[in-house]
MARDO-73419 format. One record per residue: chain; x, y, z of N, C-alpha, C in turn; residue number from 1; residue in one letter. Coordinates in steps of 0.2 Angstrom, whole numbers. Example, Ala and Ser with C-alpha at 12.3 -4.5 7.8 and 13.67 -1.06 7.14 Angstrom:
MARDO-73419
+-----+-------+-------+-------+-------+-------+-------+-------+-------+-------+-----+------+
| mol |   npx |   npy |   npz |  capx |  capy |  capz |   cpx |   cpy |   cpz | seq | type |
+-----+-------+-------+-------+-------+-------+-------+-------+-------+-------+-----+------+
|   A |    66 |   -28 |    39 |    62 |   -22 |    39 |    66 |   -16 |    39 |   1 |    A |
|   A |    64 |   -11 |    35 |    68 |    -5 |    36 |    64 |     0 |    39 |   2 |    S |
+-----+-------+-------+-------+-------+-------+-------+-------+-------+-------+-----+------+
end
This chain:
MARDO-73419
+-----+-------+-------+-------+-------+-------+-------+-------+-------+-------+-----+------+
| mol |   npx |   npy |   npz |  capx |  capy |  capz |   cpx |   cpy |   cpz | seq | type |
+-----+-------+-------+-------+-------+-------+-------+-------+-------+-------+-----+------+
|   A |   136 |   -18 |   -28 |   129 |   -18 |   -30 |   125 |   -20 |   -24 |   1 |    M |
|   A |   127 |   -26 |   -21 |   123 |   -29 |   -16 |   123 |   -24 |   -10 |   2 |    E |
|   A |   129 |   -21 |    -9 |   129 |   -16 |    -3 |   124 |   -10 |    -4 |   3 |    E |
|   A |   123 |    -8 |   -11 |   119 |    -3 |   -12 |   111 |    -5 |   -11 |   4 |    D |
|   A |   110 |   -11 |   -12 |   103 |   -13 |   -11 |   102 |   -14 |    -3 |   5 |    K |
|   A |   107 |   -16 |     0 |   107 |   -16 |     8 |   106 |    -9 |    11 |   6 |    K |
|   A |   109 |    -4 |     8 |   108 |     3 |    11 |   101 |     5 |     9 |   7 |    N |
|   A |    99 |     4 |     3 |    92 |     6 |     1 |    87 |     3 |     6 |   8 |    Q |
|   A |    88 |    -4 |     7 |    83 |    -7 |    12 |    83 |    -4 |    19 |   9 |    A |
|   A |    89 |    -3 |    21 |    90 |     1 |    28 |    87 |     7 |    28 |  10 |    Q |
|   A |    87 |    11 |    23 |    84 |    18 |    22 |    77 |    17 |    22 |  11 |    Q |
|   A |    74 |    12 |    18 |    67 |    11 |    18 |    64 |     9 |    25 |  12 |    A |
|   A |    68 |     5 |    28 |    66 |     2 |    35 |    65 |     8 |    40 |  13 |    A |
|   A |    70 |    12 |    40 |    71 |    18 |    44 |    65 |    23 |    43 |  14 |    I |
|   A |    64 |    24 |    36 |    58 |    28 |    34 |    51 |    26 |    37 |  15 |    A |
|   A |    51 |    19 |    37 |    45 |    16 |    39 |    44 |    15 |    47 |  16 |    A |
|   A |    50 |    17 |    50 |    50 |    16 |    57 |    52 |     9 |    60 |  17 |    G |
|   A |    55 |     5 |    55 |    57 |    -1 |    57 |    64 |    -1 |    58 |  18 |    L |
|   A |    66 |     1 |    64 |    73 |     2 |    65 |    77 |    -4 |    68 |  19 |    T |
|   A |    74 |    -9 |    70 |    77 |   -15 |    73 |    77 |   -21 |    69 |  20 |    R |
|   A |    77 |   -21 |    62 |    76 |   -27 |    58 |    83 |   -30 |    58 |  21 |    L |
|   A |    83 |   -36 |    58 |    90 |   -40 |    57 |    91 |   -41 |    49 |  22 |    N |
|   A |    97 |   -44 |    48 |    99 |   -45 |    41 |    94 |   -49 |    37 |  23 |    E |
|   A |    91 |   -54 |    40 |    86 |   -58 |    36 |    80 |   -54 |    34 |  24 |    A |
|   A |    78 |   -50 |    39 |    72 |   -46 |    37 |    74 |   -40 |    32 |  25 |    H |
|   A |    79 |   -37 |    33 |    81 |   -32 |    28 |    82 |   -35 |    21 |  26 |    L |
|   A |    84 |   -41 |    20 |    84 |   -44 |    14 |    77 |   -46 |    11 |  27 |    G |
|   A |    73 |   -48 |    16 |    66 |   -49 |    14 |    63 |   -42 |    11 |  28 |    Q |
|   A |    64 |   -37 |    15 |    62 |   -30 |    13 |    64 |   -28 |     6 |  29 |    L |
|   A |    71 |   -29 |     5 |    74 |   -27 |    -1 |    71 |   -31 |    -7 |  30 |    A |
|   A |    69 |   -38 |    -6 |    66 |   -42 |   -11 |    59 |   -39 |   -13 |  31 |    R |
|   A |    55 |   -37 |    -7 |    49 |   -35 |    -8 |    48 |   -29 |   -12 |  32 |    S |
|   A |    53 |   -24 |   -10 |    53 |   -18 |   -14 |    55 |   -19 |   -21 |  33 |    V |
|   A |    60 |   -23 |   -23 |    62 |   -25 |   -29 |    56 |   -28 |   -33 |  34 |    E |
|   A |    52 |   -32 |   -30 |    46 |   -36 |   -33 |    41 |   -30 |   -35 |  35 |    S |
|   A |    40 |   -26 |   -30 |    35 |   -20 |   -31 |    37 |   -16 |   -37 |  36 |    G |
|   A |    43 |   -14 |   -38 |    46 |   -10 |   -43 |    45 |   -14 |   -50 |  37 |    R |
|   A |    46 |   -21 |   -50 |    45 |   -25 |   -56 |    38 |   -25 |   -58 |  38 |    E |
|   A |    34 |   -26 |   -53 |    26 |   -26 |   -54 |    24 |   -19 |   -57 |  39 |    L |
|   A |    26 |   -14 |   -54 |    24 |    -7 |   -56 |    26 |    -6 |   -63 |  40 |    S |
|   A |    32 |    -9 |   -65 |    34 |    -8 |   -72 |    29 |   -12 |   -77 |  41 |    G |
|   A |    26 |   -17 |   -75 |    21 |   -20 |   -79 |    14 |   -18 |   -80 |  42 |    R |
|   A |    12 |   -13 |   -75 |     6 |   -11 |   -75 |     5 |    -5 |   -80 |  43 |    L |
|   A |    -1 |    -5 |   -83 |    -3 |     0 |   -88 |    -2 |     7 |   -85 |  44 |    P |
|   A |     1 |    12 |   -88 |     2 |    18 |   -86 |    -4 |    23 |   -86 |  45 |    K |
|   A |   -10 |    21 |   -89 |   -15 |    25 |   -89 |   -21 |    24 |   -84 |  46 |    D |
|   A |   -19 |    20 |   -79 |   -24 |    19 |   -73 |   -26 |    25 |   -69 |  47 |    L |
|   A |   -32 |    26 |   -68 |   -34 |    31 |   -63 |   -32 |    29 |   -56 |  48 |    H |
|   A |   -30 |    34 |   -52 |   -28 |    32 |   -45 |   -33 |    27 |   -41 |  49 |    W |
|   A |   -39 |    27 |   -43 |   -44 |    23 |   -39 |   -44 |    16 |   -42 |  50 |    S |
|   A |   -41 |    15 |   -48 |   -40 |     8 |   -51 |   -34 |     5 |   -49 |  51 |    E |
|   A |   -29 |     8 |   -46 |   -23 |     5 |   -45 |   -23 |    -1 |   -40 |  52 |    E |
|   A |   -19 |    -5 |   -40 |   -19 |   -11 |   -35 |   -16 |    -8 |   -28 |  53 |    M |
|   A |   -19 |   -11 |   -23 |   -17 |    -9 |   -16 |   -16 |   -15 |   -12 |  54 |    A |
|   A |   -12 |   -15 |    -8 |   -11 |   -21 |    -3 |   -16 |   -20 |     3 |  55 |    V |
|   A |   -20 |   -25 |     4 |   -25 |   -25 |     9 |   -24 |   -30 |    14 |  56 |    V |
|   A |   -24 |   -29 |    20 |   -23 |   -33 |    26 |   -30 |   -34 |    29 |  57 |    F |
|   A |   -32 |   -40 |    30 |   -39 |   -41 |    33 |   -38 |   -45 |    40 |  58 |    R |
|   A |   -40 |   -41 |    45 |   -40 |   -44 |    52 |   -45 |   -49 |    52 |  59 |    A |
|   A |   -44 |   -54 |    56 |   -49 |   -59 |    57 |   -55 |   -57 |    61 |  60 |    P |
|   A |   -61 |   -59 |    60 |   -67 |   -57 |    64 |   -66 |   -59 |    71 |  61 |    L |
|   A |   -68 |   -55 |    76 |   -68 |   -57 |    83 |   -73 |   -63 |    84 |  62 |    P |
|   A |   -71 |   -68 |    88 |   -76 |   -73 |    89 |   -81 |   -72 |    94 |  63 |    R |
|   A |   -87 |   -74 |    93 |   -92 |   -73 |    98 |   -91 |   -77 |   105 |  64 |    A |
|   A |   -92 |   -74 |   110 |   -91 |   -77 |   117 |   -97 |   -81 |   118 |  65 |    R |
|   A |   -95 |   -87 |   121 |  -100 |   -92 |   122 |  -104 |   -90 |   129 |  66 |    P |
+-----+-------+-------+-------+-------+-------+-------+-------+-------+-------+-----+------+
end
């Protein structure tokens, strides 16, 4: 079973273009995917696509030059 999760994590990494992840990062990716699946099982199934949760990364604002 653990080997299956490892293979799935490697396939997901390759599909995302992350071809040089080490074992620790593959494990982290596998846990993240598993957490996402668990969360998606808890979400209501009648959400409109615009109401679904999305991961958002915010870049820091550039500092003004003195």
